[in-house]
N, C-alpha and C positions, 0 to 999 in steps of 0.2 A: 217401277207403276208398271209394267209392260209385261210381267209373266204372266201365262197361262191361268196358277191359279190363283190370278180375281176372276176369274169369271162367277157371275152368280144367278145359280141356276133362278128359272124364270125369268130372267131378264134378255129380253130377245134380241136380237139384233137389227137395225134398222136398216130399213128395205133399200139401197142406194138404184134401183131403180126405175122407182116411182115421180115420174113428174110431178110434181104437185105443186109447188111453189110459182108464181108465176111472179111477169113481169108487164104489166100494163104497156099495151101502145106496140110489143113488140109481134111479130110473125110466128105462126107455130113450128116457122124451120128456125127460127133462134129461138125459137123457148128451147126447141130437140136439142140446140145444141151446146146452149148453158146447161142444160139437164147434162149432156155429157161430161163437161169439163165438173163438174160440180162431182157426175159422179166418181169419175175417174180417179177426180184428187182422192173422195174416200173411199175409195179401193185401194189407191196405192201410196199413197201418200204419207193419209193420215196417222194418229196415237193409234198403237195397237186399242187403248182400253174405249177409244170411242165405237167399238162393235160389242159392247157391254155395259148401254145405258143403256137403264130400265126408260120403259115403254109409257111416253107419256101420253098415247093418240089415244086407248082404250076409253075416254068416255066423249072423243067427239071435241070438243071443244080445242082451241084453241087459243095460244095466249098470243097478247099484239108485240110483243117486242123481246129482247131474248139480250140479258147484259153479261158482261165477263170482268169478275173481279179474281183475281193472282189475291191473295194473301203469306203473305210469310211474316214472322215475326211482326206478328202484329197485336194490339192489345184487347183483348175479352170484349166487346161489345161495337166493334169497329162498324161491324157489317148497317148493323141500324144506321151509325154514327152518316153513313156515307149515305144511303135512299132517300130520295126526294119524300118529303109525307103525302103527293101527288101520285105515289105510283100506283097503278091498275097493270094484272092482267099482265102482269111481265116475270117471265122464268129468269130467276137468278141463279147466274154459277157462280160458284164458288171455288176455286182452285183453290185447294188452304196445301201451302209447298213449302218443301225445304231437302236442302240437295244433301247430296251424303257426307260434302264434306264443310256445309254449315256447321258454328262455331254449335256445343251442345246447349249454351244458352238460350240462341235462339232457336235453335229445333225442337226446345223446351217448352218454351215461349208460344211457337205454333202450333204444339201441340194441345195446349192446354186452351189454344181456338179454338181446335177441334173439335174439342170436349164439350167446348158453354155450347156449340152448332147439332152435336153428337152424342148420344150415349153409345155409341153402333160402333162395332168393327170393319162396317159394309163400305167397300171401294166408292159407291154412289148412295148416296142419303139424301131421299126429296121430305123435306120439309111445307108447310104450307105455314106461309105467312099471312095479310093481307089484300080484303080486297080481287080477291084472283090472280095474287102473285103469290110466283111458289121457290124457295130455295134449293138448289141441286146442288149438295155436296160434294164435291171431290176429293176424298183423302189422297196429300203424295204428298204426306209428311212420316208419316210412322213407319216405321222401320222394313224393308221389304220393301214398299212403295215411295220411297224419296226418289229426288231427281237426279241423275246421274252426274258427274262433278264438271262445272264450268256449262252447267245446261238450268239456270234461273229460274229467274223470271219470264225466258224469251220460252222456255219448254209450256212453263205454266199459261202461260197467253196464247200457247197453240196449244193446249191442250181443253183450253175455251173454249177455244174459238172453234175445233173440230167438233167439238159435242154443239156447241151452238149448229154448225153448219148443216151435220148431218138432222139436227131436228129442224132446217129450213130444209131441209130435201124430208122429211120424212112428212110434211104440208102441217107441222105442230108451233109452227111460227108467223103468223101471218105477213109482215112484213123479211126484206129478203136484206136485212143491214145486224150486223154485231156488233153490237157496244163496250167499248172495254172503257174503265177506269180502273182507279186502284182504293185499296182498301183505307188508304188516310187522305178520302177527297171525300169534298161533300158538295152532291150531285144538288143542280140550281133546279125548282117547281116545272113542269115543262118542262125536261130535259129532253122526251125522245119525242116530242113535238114538231122542231125540226126536218126529220127525219118526214114524215108526212106531209110538214111542210112544198120541203120540196120533188120528193114525189109527184104531187098536187101541180108543182108548175113542172116540171118536166110532160107530164101530162097535156097539162092549159098551150105550153110554149114550147115543141118536141124542136130536138137539137142533139148538136154530137158530143154535148159536153160527157155525155155517158161518164157523171161521178164515177171515182172508185172509192174512195174515202169522205171521210170531212172531221172536221177539228174545230174544236170548239174555244171559244176564247175561254183566258183564264185571269185569276191573283189569287196572290199569294196570302197564305196568313198563319196566323200573323206576322206584322209586318214590323223588318225591323231594317238596320242599315243596312245587314248583310243581302237579306233577301233581296232589298229595295236593288243591290248592282247585280245580283244575278241576275233577277228579273228583268233592268236593264240591257245587259251582256244580251241577253235573250232578246228582246223586240228592239235593238241596235241591229245583230245581225240578219234580222228577220225584214227589217223595214230596209238595209243596206242592199240586201238582197234585191227587192223588189225594184229596189230605187236601180241596181243595174240590170233592171231589168231579165232577171233568172228564172225559169220557167221553176227552180225550187225555191224561192222565197214565200217557207212555211215554216212553221212550231214542229217539231220532232221529239211530242212528249207520249208517252203510251195511255196515259189514263185521260186522253183526252178525244179521241178519235175511234167512229163508226165505220166499219169497214163494209160494203157490199158484201154479200155472199159472193156472187161470177167471180167479182175480181180475190178477194179470198182466195179462192182453187187458180186463180191462173197465178200468184205469185207464192202457193203452194203454203200456204200459210205462214204464219214466224219462223225467224228463223231463232234454235236454237241457242240463243248463247246467253249468258248472263249478265252483262249490258247491252247498251245500245240497240237495246231490239228493235226500237219507236226506232228509228232511226233510219235503220236497215231497210223496214217493213215499208216505210212510209216510202225510202225511195225506189222497192220495187214497184210499189203503189201507183205512185206516180207515173208509170212507165206504160200503165193498163188502162188511167183514165186519170180525169183530172180531180185535183184535191179542190175540196169545199171548204175555204174557210168562213167561218162565219163572225158576226156579229154580237149574236147571244141566242142563249144564256147562258152565264160565265159561268165556272167549273169553278170552286173554292178545294186550293192545294193548299197541301197541309208546307209550312219552310222549319219545320224540324230539322233537329242533327237526324243525320242515320249514315251509318255504317251497312245497310243492307247487298246493295252494287257498288262498285269503286266508282263509281260519277254517276251526277246525279243532281240536283237538290240538294236534293239530303246530308249528300258525299261532299259538296259543293260547300255547304252551312256548317257541317264539321269542319274541315280545312278551311274557310272563315275564322271561324271562335279559336282555331287553334293558331290563327297566325299575332306574330307579336312584330306589328308594325310591317313585317315588310311585306312588297307587293310580289303579287300573283295577278299571272295571267289566266285573265276567262277563255272558254274552249266554247266554243259554240255548240260543241255537244249537250249541247244542251243550258208616300201617300203621306198627308201632311200629316206624319203620324211621329212622336215622339218615342224611340226605344224603350222597352222594357225592364223594370230589371233585371229579366231571366235572357234580354238580348243587349249586353250591351250593344253599344255601337264601335262601330266598326273605325279606328282611325288611323288604319294604314290603304296605300293607292293600292288600286284592284285594277288593272289591265285591261287593256278591250283594243282588239284592231284598229289597226291608225287606217279613218275615211279615205286617203288613198288609196288603199288598196280595194276599195266597191267600184273607184273611179276605172279602176286599170279592171277589173273584171267583166266595167259596164264599155271600154274599149276591145275587151276581147269578140264579149257576144256579136257586140254591133258587126263587126266583121263576117264573123258566121254566112251569114245570105250573102256573101261580096264572096266566101269562097265555092261557093255553086258554080260562078262562072269564071272558076280556075281553067286554064284551058287543058285541056285533057290529054295532051304529050307534058304538060309541067307533071299536072296531078299521079301520072304511068311512074312515071323517077324513083325508083328507089335511088336515096343520093342521102341516103342517111339523118335527112331533114333540111340539106342543103338544098334545094326545089323549092319546098314552102318557104326556108327563109329567108330566099330568094325573092320569093313574092313579094313576101311583106314588105321587104327589103325598097322596094322599087311601090312603097305604097306611104302612106302617109306613119303608120307602126315600124317606120325603120328602123326607128330609135327602142322600141316597145321593150322593158325589160321584161314583160311576161314568155318572153318567147321560149326560149331553151327551156321551160318548165312546162308549156305545151308541150316541147317536141320530146323532151325526156317522157311526157304519159305517152306518146304515140301518136303525134299529130299526124303526120305525113302516111302514114300506113290507115288511117282512121278513114282521111278524106279520099284514097284513094280508093277505098272497100264503098265509100257515101259515094261517090261518082260509078264506081261497078252494079250500085243493088237499087239505087234513086231515082226515079221517072222525072222527079219533079222539084222545085222549089221547094214544095210544103213537106213532100218524105225527105229530103237531104237535111232539113234543118229539122225533124222531129229527128232522125240519126244522131245528128251530133249534140242534140240536144239529153239525146238519152247516154250515147257517150259520155257528155261533161254532164251527167248526171250529183246528186249530190255529192257522195263522197269524193269527185275531183273537184269539184267547184272546192269542200271544204282544203281538200289541198295545193290548188291554186294558193289559196288565200291565207293558209301557213307557207307556203313557197316564198310572197312576197313578205307579208312576216318578217321571216326567218333570215331575208338577204338583203333588205331593203327597208321595210319601213316599222322597224319598232314600236311594241304595245304602249298605247300611252292608258293615264289614267282619266276618270272621267272628270277632273277640268279640265285639262288638256283638249281632250278632246269635241267637251262645250267652248271652249275658244275656239278650235278647228270649221267647228260648225255655224257659227256663230249665235253661238245658242246662251250669252251673255248673260241674259236674266233670267234662265231656268235655272243656270249654273248657282247665282248667286241665291235662287230660292230652296237650291236642294239636291237633293236625289231624289225623293218625291216629285218635284215638277221638273226632272230631268224623264224619270221614268216617265213619265204621265205625256210629257212631248211624244216619244217616240209609241205611246199608246194610242197615242188619235193620228197617227199615222199609219198605225196600223188599222183606224177602222174609214180609211180611204183609201185604203187596198180592194180590187176587184177581188168577186165571188170566188172565183175558178182560176187555178194555176196549175201548173205541172206543161210535160213535154208535148204531149198530146192533143196540146191546141195551139201547135203546129198548123194542124189541119184546118182549125177554127178562125183565123187572122181576121178573116174576114165579116166573121157571123156577131153580131151585138148579146155580148156577154151578159149572162143576168145576172140581174143589180140585186146590192144590199139589199135595198129597199124588203126583199122578199119577206126579205126575214126579221 
């Protein structure tokens, strides 16, 4: 997709030196620094085809929003189903993509989708839609333009995001947010309104939250036992992380995120991964700014089976549909409604993390502040973990089963480095939260799962948590319980809030 032969006559290269996008409330110096970061990214790290995008600034009009939709192995007409009926003045970037190692039938279906959108053979096609909305179709699926091996949806999201960032830098987009979704999603009315509200809220109530990404709430459709089990596992994991006071208590679903342009550039765009690109992207974004968890509007996700990526909703539905009564353990990587004829009920147990794991996680996170007061002579000793283990032994965590896991991760060297670099508790806390990120949190959880607390089924979980009434009412009741728990969480989360502990959080009532 990056070959020079794709350059089209008459397509001007975006000017990455024009500081045109605005961020009210910041100083001119701040604007200049933001522009430099974005321009450096576009010139050094953006995908090559971003320099070939068509110029959409000739009319002098600006789009209000930009939306990126990667589309692979989707049905004809899927884009129309995604877009809300009230969409206005939006640039929709559709990256129709397939990797060279995809199976032939999937590539052919993807090419059929492309041909339903455009009859040209161009790399980029602009299509006027409705009410000032335009589709920019990017061909990354025909022969010679397909994505490299093992660089599927992650690279597709990056291509779309890079193009969106270039247009924001040109001044063609009025807001500084890159919205993402998928081609099997139904977006709600007022999908873009929350960004406008957030920007207005920050102007009215200046704070240090500096949001990097906005996450929308979700529901799956159609509902059935398999998807209820999967959705329960997602909500359970996030709410338990929140109860443990983890700064990474948020969903990592790529079709639910809107990313601030500056923060997109700071983390150098999406990882070029075939799967889990959303998890790793959010893990990076959370370290540059806060993660905003909205209460509304709700995005509807498809609960179908799918082979497009090795894990995630579609892959999990396929695995559950193929089980024959054996137990299956959910991993955190990603309704009183009777099962429909197309989605038979799941008679087998599906396993979840034991709640005791999150109690131990909470114990570890609670002792991070105390590590700031650790004696300097102790923190400087390179004793292969013995000094830190001795420190734990002298306190209430003397028998903590998670100490070997942290030492294996390199806790002692991390503490030594933190004490050398951090000037106060807030910076130390941020350093430790950044080190013990979403990935290490998951490793911690898996260590305790594998060595101490085997996974349990939903019925056992309800007994452990005292949710007897919900257990008797079924999966929907349990899922609803955790969904309500999610709605009580604070609006903003993330390690950058280490500097904001005494600041009054923005309340969900604004949204």
